[in-house]
C-alpha positions in Angstrom: 70.8 -109.8 -44.1 73.6 -109.2 -46.6 74.1 -111.3 -49.5 77.3 -113.1 -49.3 79.7 -112.4 -52.1 80.7 -115.0 -55.1 83.4 -117.2 -53.7 86.8 -117.3 -55.8 88.3 -120.3 -57.4 89.7 -123.1 -55.0 87.6 -121.0 -52.0 89.1 -122.9 -49.0 86.9 -124.3 -46.1 87.3 -126.3 -43.1 85.6 -130.2 -42.9 83.6 -128.9 -39.8 85.1 -129.2 -36.0 88.4 -126.8 -34.7 89.7 -127.1 -31.3 87.9 -125.7 -28.4 90.0 -123.0 -26.2 90.6 -123.5 -23.2 88.8 -121.4 -21.1 85.8 -123.3 -22.6 86.3 -127.0 -22.3 89.1 -129.4 -22.2 91.4 -129.6 -24.9 92.7 -131.8 -27.0 89.7 -134.1 -26.6 87.0 -135.6 -28.9 84.5 -135.1 -25.9 85.8 -132.4 -24.0 83.8 -131.3 -20.6 82.7 -127.7 -20.3 84.2 -125.3 -17.8 81.0 -124.0 -17.3 77.4 -123.8 -17.5 74.0 -121.9 -17.7 73.7 -118.4 -19.2 77.9 -118.3 -18.6 78.8 -121.4 -20.9 76.3 -120.0 -23.6 78.3 -116.8 -23.9 81.6 -118.7 -23.8 80.4 -121.0 -26.5 80.0 -117.5 -28.8 82.8 -116.4 -27.7 84.4 -118.9 -28.8 82.5 -119.2 -32.5 83.4 -115.7 -33.3 87.1 -116.5 -32.1 87.2 -118.7 -34.8 85.3 -116.9 -37.4 88.3 -114.2 -36.8 90.8 -116.7 -37.5 89.4 -118.5 -40.6 88.8 -114.8 -42.4 92.7 -114.0 -40.9 93.5 -117.2 -42.5 92.4 -116.5 -46.0 89.4 -118.9 -46.0 86.5 -118.4 -48.0 83.6 -120.4 -46.5 83.5 -119.8 -42.8 81.8 -122.1 -40.2 81.6 -122.2 -36.7 83.9 -125.0 -35.6 81.1 -126.7 -33.6 82.3 -124.7 -30.6 78.7 -125.1 -29.2 78.9 -129.0 -29.7 80.5 -131.3 -27.1 80.2 -134.1 -30.0 79.3 -133.9 -33.8 76.8 -136.3 -33.4 75.1 -135.6 -29.6 74.9 -132.1 -30.2 72.2 -132.8 -32.3 70.6 -135.7 -30.3 70.4 -133.9 -27.0 67.6 -131.7 -28.8 65.5 -134.8 -29.8 62.9 -136.8 -27.9 62.3 -140.2 -27.5 66.1 -140.6 -27.2 67.4 -141.4 -23.5 70.4 -140.1 -22.5 69.8 -141.2 -18.7 70.9 -144.8 -19.4 73.0 -145.2 -21.5 74.4 -148.7 -22.5 77.9 -149.7 -24.5 77.6 -150.7 -27.9 80.3 -151.2 -30.8 80.7 -148.1 -33.0 81.6 -148.2 -37.0 81.6 -151.9 -36.9 82.8 -152.6 -33.7 85.8 -150.6 -34.5 85.7 -149.2 -30.7 82.9 -149.7 -27.6 81.3 -146.5 -26.4 78.3 -145.3 -24.2 75.6 -144.5 -26.4 72.1 -143.0 -25.4 68.8 -145.3 -26.3 66.2 -144.7 -28.9 62.9 -145.6 -26.8 60.1 -143.8 -28.4 59.3 -142.5 -31.2 61.9 -139.2 -32.4 60.5 -135.5 -32.5 62.6 -132.5 -32.0 62.1 -130.5 -29.5 62.7 -127.6 -31.1 65.3 -125.6 -32.9 68.7 -127.3 -32.5 71.3 -125.0 -34.2 69.4 -121.3 -34.1 71.8 -119.2 -32.2 75.2 -120.6 -33.7 73.8 -120.5 -37.4 72.5 -116.7 -36.7 75.7 -115.9 -34.9 77.6 -116.6 -37.9 75.5 -115.5 -40.4 75.5 -111.6 -38.3 79.0 -111.6 -38.2 80.6 -112.5 -41.5 79.7 -111.3 -45.2 81.2 -114.5 -46.3 79.7 -117.6 -47.4 78.9 -119.9 -44.1 78.6 -123.4 -44.0 76.7 -125.4 -41.3 77.2 -129.1 -40.5 74.8 -131.8 -39.2 75.5 -135.4 -38.6 74.0 -137.9 -41.0 71.4 -140.3 -40.7 73.3 -143.1 -41.4 76.0 -142.2 -38.6 73.5 -141.5 -36.0 72.3 -144.7 -36.6 75.9 -146.0 -35.6 75.8 -144.1 -32.6 72.9 -145.1 -30.7 71.3 -148.1 -29.7 67.6 -148.9 -30.9 65.0 -150.2 -28.3 62.0 -148.7 -30.6 62.2 -149.1 -34.4 63.7 -152.6 -34.8 64.9 -151.5 -38.3 67.9 -149.4 -39.3 66.7 -148.0 -42.3 63.5 -147.1 -40.9 65.1 -145.1 -38.0 67.3 -143.7 -40.2 64.6 -142.3 -42.4 62.8 -141.0 -38.9 66.3 -139.3 -38.1 66.6 -137.9 -41.6 63.2 -136.3 -41.4 64.2 -134.3 -38.2 67.5 -133.3 -39.8 65.8 -131.9 -43.0 63.3 -130.1 -40.8 66.4 -128.3 -38.8 68.1 -128.1 -42.1 65.4 -126.1 -43.8 65.4 -123.6 -40.5 69.1 -123.4 -41.0 68.8 -121.9 -44.7 65.9 -119.7 -43.6 68.5 -118.3 -40.7 71.0 -117.6 -43.9 73.1 -120.9 -44.1 74.9 -121.2 -47.6 76.0 -124.6 -47.3 74.6 -127.4 -45.1 76.9 -130.3 -44.7 75.9 -133.5 -43.4 78.9 -135.9 -41.9 78.9 -139.6 -43.0 82.1 -141.3 -41.8 79.9 -144.4 -41.5 79.6 -144.4 -45.2 83.2 -145.5 -45.5 82.4 -148.6 -42.9 78.9 -149.9 -44.3 80.3 -149.3 -48.1 77.1 -151.2 -49.5 74.6 -150.2 -47.3 75.4 -146.4 -47.7 75.2 -147.3 -51.5 71.9 -148.4 -50.9 69.7 -146.7 -48.1 72.4 -144.4 -46.8 72.2 -142.5 -49.8 68.5 -142.1 -49.8 68.6 -141.2 -46.1 70.7 -138.5 -46.8 68.8 -137.5 -49.6 65.8 -137.4 -47.3 67.6 -135.1 -45.0 68.4 -133.0 -47.8 65.0 -132.8 -49.3 63.4 -129.4 -50.5 66.8 -127.4 -49.4 67.7 -124.5 -52.2 71.0 -123.9 -50.7 73.9 -125.7 -51.0 74.4 -129.2 -49.7 77.3 -131.3 -49.2 78.6 -134.6 -47.6 81.8 -135.2 -45.7 83.1 -138.8 -45.6 85.9 -139.4 -43.7 88.3 -142.0 -41.9 87.8 -141.1 -38.8 90.7 -139.8 -36.7 91.4 -138.3 -32.8 91.1 -141.9 -31.2 93.8 -144.6 -31.5 90.9 -147.3 -32.5 90.7 -144.7 -35.3 94.6 -144.8 -36.3 94.7 -148.5 -35.6 92.0 -149.3 -38.2 93.8 -147.1 -40.9 96.9 -149.2 -40.1 94.8 -151.9 -41.1 93.5 -150.7 -44.7 96.8 -151.7 -46.6 98.3 -149.2 -49.4 94.9 -148.4 -51.4 92.0 -147.5 -49.6 89.2 -147.9 -52.1 86.5 -147.6 -49.7 85.4 -144.7 -51.5 85.1 -146.3 -54.8 81.6 -148.1 -53.5 79.8 -144.8 -52.6 81.0 -142.6 -55.1 79.0 -143.5 -58.0 75.9 -143.5 -55.7 76.6 -139.8 -54.5 77.3 -138.8 -58.1 73.6 -139.6 -58.8 72.6 -138.3 -56.0 70.9 -134.6 -55.4 73.5 -133.9 -53.3 76.0 -131.3 -54.7 79.7 -131.5 -53.0 81.3 -134.6 -51.5 84.0 -134.0 -49.0 87.1 -136.5 -49.2 90.3 -137.2 -47.4 93.1 -136.7 -49.9 96.5 -135.5 -48.4 98.7 -138.1 -46.6 95.9 -140.7 -47.1 96.4 -143.6 -49.1 92.9 -143.1 -51.2 93.8 -143.2 -54.9 93.2 -139.7 -56.5 91.7 -141.2 -59.7 88.4 -141.9 -57.7 87.7 -138.6 -57.5 86.6 -138.9 -61.2 83.7 -140.9 -59.9 82.3 -137.9 -58.6 81.6 -136.4 -62.0 79.1 -133.5 -62.0 79.8 -132.5 -58.4 81.8 -130.1 -56.4 84.6 -131.8 -54.5 86.2 -130.8 -51.3 89.4 -132.1 -51.5 91.2 -132.7 -48.5 94.7 -131.3 -48.4 95.3 -130.5 -44.9 96.3 -133.6 -42.6 94.1 -133.2 -39.5 96.5 -136.7 -38.0 99.6 -135.0 -38.0 101.2 -132.0 -36.3 103.5 -131.4 -38.8 102.5 -127.9 -40.3 101.9 -128.3 -44.2 103.4 -125.4 -46.8 101.5 -123.5 -49.3 103.1 -125.1 -52.1 102.2 -128.6 -50.6 98.9 -127.8 -50.3 98.9 -126.2 -53.9 100.8 -129.2 -55.0 97.6 -131.4 -53.8 95.3 -129.0 -55.5 97.2 -129.6 -58.6 97.4 -133.7 -58.3 93.4 -133.8 -57.9 92.8 -131.3 -60.7 93.6 -134.5 -63.1 90.5 -135.5 -62.2 88.3 -132.3 -60.8 87.3 -129.6 -62.9 88.8 -126.6 -61.7 86.0 -124.5 -60.9 84.5 -127.5 -58.7 87.5 -128.0 -56.7 87.3 -126.9 -53.3 90.6 -127.3 -50.8 89.2 -128.8 -47.4 90.5 -130.1 -44.3 90.9 -134.0 -44.5 88.5 -133.8 -41.3 87.8 -131.9 -38.0 90.9 -130.4 -36.2 88.8 -130.6 -32.9 91.7 -132.6 -30.7 94.9 -130.4 -31.8 96.8 -128.2 -30.0 95.3 -124.8 -30.8 98.0 -123.5 -32.5 99.0 -126.4 -34.6 95.0 -125.6 -36.2 95.5 -122.4 -36.4 98.9 -122.8 -38.6 97.4 -125.2 -40.5 94.4 -122.9 -41.1 96.9 -120.7 -42.5 98.6 -123.4 -44.5 95.2 -123.6 -46.4 94.4 -120.6 -47.0 98.0 -119.2 -48.5 97.9 -122.7 -50.5 94.7 -122.1 -52.2 95.7 -118.4 -53.0 99.2 -119.9 -54.5 97.1 -122.4 -56.4 94.9 -119.5 -58.1 98.2 -117.5 -59.2 99.4 -121.3 -60.5 96.7 -122.9 -61.8 94.1 -119.8 -63.4 
């Protein structure tokens, strides 16, 4: 196994998901249906992953992800390999503090992994790039907010049970050669006080004993009308990060991913993450308008007022899964070119 090279200043990365090709699944959906099954589906997932790896490298990105090509959904892709969850009898439940309803599986007995979850994807990544690789997992608090509990009777207890399973898979991913393991926690922007309390504790349990780089991604949601409508209610300043950032600054998690470009997050809130690497969202995932390299570099410049340049990682605001493939590709190219421009401008 080759040792990945050191990443340059402003090493660009994606938050996680990328659009699935039309030959793999439905397009422009957060919950797409697969076009095939069995061994043919397994091969199609691998082919799509290799395609997007190539596109990320060609766009000049420095940290490569799998684009979550093998997962129908960022949470359920993990849950499908967990014993104790009933997918056959889903129930309707309010998600993200009842922002929208979803049909969710039920936790009906003690949780246990069936085996490895993402070994094939991680090993494919490691085998086909010499760059650093990042792998994403759902965070325990967000999982708890995406399943119906019929067994534990306590959110914190169930979150810690999920955190233990996430930790098992994360340690195995590290052994597969993954350089960065990122936990996605959109629920941190919804249940702010709980996030600062037990949410961060559960996150640290999920990352326990990892020696690779650990990260958490906190977004405002995207891809469906309920999320767009919710954002419209948040006013001129989005200050949700203000509650959880101090707790994360004290945590063992090394990187924090946040929305910036075209959001209403006050940039000075980034200063609350002193001592952490900050993945600054410089690409808007809620618009098809393609950013210019100059706009990306300008956003990086604004963030540099609050984040040391050796700790700033240009990133997408969130995933790009429901976007048109060509739009997503052009946004990746803008991200890579903007990071390169920023290296020249702010060296």
